[in-house]
N, C-alpha and C positions, 0 to 999 in steps of 0.2 A: 525968600521962599523957604519953608521948613523942609528939612530932610525927611524922607519917608520914615515912618515908624517901623522899627524892626518888628518882625512877626515871629511868634513861637507856636508850634503845634505840639501838643502833648498826646502821646499814644499810650493808652492804658490797656494792657493785655495780660493774659495768662497763658502759660505754656509749660508742658512737661518735657519739651524738646528744645531747651534753651541753646544748647551747643549747635544744633541745626540752624536755629534762628541767627546765632552769631555768624555762622559760616555764610548764610544767605546775605546778611548785612555786609560782610567783608567782600563777597562777590559783587554785590551791587555797588559798593564804594569803588571798586576797580572799574566797573563798567561806566560809572558816572564821572570818573576822574577827568578833570579838565573841562567839564561841561559848565558853562556859566549859568548863573541863576539858581543854582542848587543850594542846599543847606550850607550854612557857614559853621555851625557847631551842632554836636549831638552829645547828649548826656543820657546814659543808660543807668537806671536805678532799679535795684532789686528790693522788694518789700521784705523787711526782716520778720514781720509778723504774719505774713500770709505767703505760704510756700507757693512757688511758681507764679507769683504776681510781680509784674514789671511795669515801669513807666519809662518812656523814652521822650526826652525833651529835645526838640529840633528847632534851631534858630535859623531864620532867613533874614536877608537884608530888608525885605518888604513883603507885605501881603501879596502884592502883584507877582513877585517872583515865586512865592510859595504856590500860588494858584497855577501859574504856568508850569511849575514843577509837578504839581498834582495832575495836570492834564497830559503830561508826557506818557507815551505808551510804556516806557520802561518803569515808570512809577506805578502804573496800573498793574503791570506784571508783578512787581515786587510786592505790592499790597495783597494781591491774590495769593502769592506763594507764602507770604507771612501769615495771612489769615488761616491757611491750611495747616500751619504749625501750631495754631492757638487752640486752647480748649474751650474758648468762648470767643465770640466776635470781638475784635478790638474796638475800643471807644476812642474817639478823637475829640480833643478840645482845642479850639483856635483862640489865640490870645494876642493882643497887641502888647509889646514890651514897653512898659511904662517907666522902668528904671532898673538899673543893675549897679551894684556897688561891690568893689573888691574890698574885702575885709582883711585886715592884717592882724 
């Protein structure tokens, strides 16, 4: 039987309140600590060519774990608070992870 495909969600957002966004993420990390089924990795990217534009890449062990995480009340609260800090609604892209290579 094949192992579940890892799942990645990309959140594309704009904010002029990034430090508040960072604090919200840190607070949420503390609240979610020790909870199973949550994200395994998070990468935060700042666009060099568009001020206040960010991408967050979040990896989960599977699509099913990501959907269970999305359905959690804590995640809904985080998403609402995050959206309130954005200058436009965030956009979400859902992806199956097809490959990853460590380059040296």
